[in-house]
C-alpha positions in Angstrom: 2.3 81.6 131.8 -1.0 80.1 130.7 -3.8 82.6 130.1 -7.5 81.7 130.7 -10.4 83.9 129.9 -12.8 84.5 132.8 -16.2 84.5 131.0 -19.4 82.6 130.2 -20.1 84.7 127.2 -19.5 82.4 124.2 -19.0 85.4 121.9 -16.2 86.8 124.0 -14.7 83.4 124.3 -14.7 82.8 120.5 -13.1 86.2 119.9 -10.3 85.5 122.4 -9.8 82.0 121.1 -9.5 83.3 117.6 -6.5 85.3 118.6 -4.7 82.1 119.6 -3.8 83.3 123.1 -6.3 81.4 125.3 -5.3 78.2 127.0 -8.5 77.7 129.0 -11.6 79.2 130.5 -12.9 79.9 134.0 -16.6 80.5 134.8 -18.5 81.1 138.0 -22.2 81.2 138.9 -22.4 85.0 138.5 -20.9 84.8 134.9 -23.2 82.0 134.0 -26.3 83.8 135.3 -25.4 86.8 133.1 -25.4 84.5 130.1 -29.1 83.6 130.7 -28.4 80.0 129.9 -28.0 76.8 131.9 -24.5 75.8 133.2 -24.5 72.6 131.2 -25.3 74.4 128.0 -22.6 77.0 128.6 -20.0 74.4 129.4 -20.7 72.3 126.4 -20.5 75.3 124.1 -17.2 76.5 125.6 -15.7 73.0 125.2 -16.4 73.1 121.5 -14.5 76.4 121.2 -11.5 76.0 123.6 -9.4 72.9 123.8 -8.1 73.4 127.4 -9.2 73.3 131.0 -12.7 74.6 131.5 -13.6 75.5 135.1 -17.3 74.9 136.0 -18.4 75.7 139.6 -20.6 73.6 141.9 -23.3 75.3 143.9 -23.6 72.8 146.7 -21.9 73.6 150.0 -21.9 70.1 151.6 -19.4 67.4 150.6 -22.0 64.9 149.2 -23.6 67.6 147.2 -20.3 68.9 145.8 -19.3 65.4 144.8 -22.6 64.7 143.1 -22.6 68.0 141.2 -18.9 67.8 140.4 -19.2 64.3 138.9 -22.1 65.4 136.7 -20.0 68.4 135.5 -16.9 66.3 134.9 -19.0 63.9 132.7 -19.8 66.7 130.3 -16.3 66.7 128.8 -12.8 65.5 129.7 -11.6 69.1 129.8 -14.0 70.1 132.6 -12.3 71.1 135.9 -14.6 71.1 138.8 -14.5 74.4 140.7 -14.9 74.0 144.4 -15.3 76.6 147.2 -12.5 76.8 149.8 -14.6 75.5 152.7 -14.1 72.4 154.8 -16.7 70.4 152.8 -15.0 71.5 149.6 -11.6 70.4 150.8 -13.0 66.9 151.7 -14.5 66.7 148.2 -11.3 67.7 146.5 -9.5 64.8 148.2 -12.2 62.4 146.8 -12.1 64.0 143.3 -8.3 63.5 143.3 -8.8 59.8 144.0 -11.4 59.6 141.2 -9.1 61.3 138.7 -11.2 64.5 138.5 -9.3 67.8 138.2 -10.4 70.6 140.6 -10.0 74.4 140.9 -10.3 75.5 144.5 -11.8 79.0 144.4 -12.2 82.0 146.7 -8.8 81.7 148.2 -7.7 84.7 150.3 -4.9 83.4 152.4 -1.8 81.2 152.3 -3.0 78.8 155.0 -6.1 78.1 152.9 -4.0 77.5 149.8 -1.7 75.1 151.7 -4.7 73.0 152.7 -6.0 72.9 149.2 -2.7 71.7 147.8 -2.4 69.0 150.4 -5.9 67.8 149.5 -4.8 67.5 145.9 -6.3 70.5 144.2 -5.2 70.9 140.5 -5.5 74.7 140.7 -5.8 77.3 143.5 -7.5 80.6 142.7 -6.3 83.5 144.8 -8.6 86.5 144.2 -6.0 89.3 144.2 -8.2 92.1 143.0 -10.7 91.5 145.8 -7.9 91.5 148.3 -6.7 94.8 146.9 -10.3 96.2 147.2 -10.3 95.2 150.9 -7.0 97.1 151.5 -4.7 94.1 151.3 -2.0 93.2 148.8 -3.2 90.5 146.4 0.1 90.2 144.6 1.8 89.4 147.9 -0.5 86.5 148.3 0.3 85.2 144.8 4.0 85.5 145.7 3.5 83.5 148.9 1.6 80.7 147.1 4.2 80.4 144.4 7.0 80.2 146.9 5.3 77.7 149.3 4.2 75.4 146.5 7.8 75.5 145.0 9.3 74.8 148.4 7.4 71.6 148.9 6.9 70.4 145.3 3.2 70.7 145.3 1.6 69.9 141.9 -1.2 72.4 142.4 -0.9 75.4 140.0 -1.4 78.9 141.1 -4.3 80.4 139.0 -4.3 84.1 139.7 -7.9 85.4 139.6 -9.8 88.6 140.0 -7.3 90.4 137.8 -8.4 94.0 137.1 -5.8 95.4 134.7 -2.6 94.6 132.7 -0.2 95.5 135.6 -1.8 92.7 137.6 -1.1 90.2 134.8 2.5 91.3 134.3 3.3 91.2 138.0 1.8 87.7 138.3 4.0 86.6 135.3 7.0 88.1 137.0 6.2 86.3 140.3 5.8 83.0 138.5 2.0 82.3 138.7 1.3 79.3 136.5 -2.0 80.7 135.2 -3.9 84.0 135.1 -7.6 84.2 134.3 -8.7 87.5 133.0 -11.9 89.0 131.6 -12.3 89.8 128.0 -12.0 93.6 128.7 -8.5 93.1 130.2 -7.4 90.9 127.3 -8.2 93.8 125.0 -6.3 96.2 127.2 -3.2 94.0 126.9 -3.1 94.9 123.2 -3.3 98.7 123.7 -0.4 101.1 123.8 -0.6 104.8 122.6 2.7 104.5 120.8 1.4 101.5 118.8 -1.6 103.6 117.7 0.6 106.6 116.8 3.1 104.5 114.9 0.4 102.6 112.9 -1.4 105.9 112.0 2.0 107.3 110.7 2.7 104.2 108.7 -0.8 104.2 107.1 -0.5 107.9 106.3 2.9 107.4 104.7 1.7 104.3 102.8 -0.7 106.6 100.9 2.3 108.2 99.3 3.7 105.0 97.9 3.2 104.9 94.1 0.9 102.2 92.9 
């Protein structure tokens, strides 16, 4: 499984990249707004730190606007993936981006029918928001399972990029299901490292190390 960090905070991204476990980055307008910097500046900085797919989202909701914004974003760096909302205008744009050789990440997916249309349009990635589905009383992991199965059944090249991951269990289950990618916030990346027995064991080793003659 590939792991992306879901962040526009260049400090967090550098820290995660330094661990050698990050394959790419996803951003969204909310994350970029928190950074207090322009989208283009954020994307350029990220591309200097991470050599992998960098999702940058358009704001337009009409096909012509999505295409114009997407082409501008794609021109920033070859690794940029244009993030497109899962609406009719977005699906039309995805088809054109595919023809133009521009990779896309179709976002805000909450159902298998939506994901099927995105794959048929030629999306590079589909982003099911499993945490938000759980919040609404649904089963986000069930959706991820459906998408992996459907795409495998018909040989779609679109990769399932599990998003809105809230905790390590989400990540592990997505890996078991066979999601191609999981994008996770910096806080969850740090949670992946933690286990009480690791802390207890390390403390014991360090305590005993003090007894070793110099």
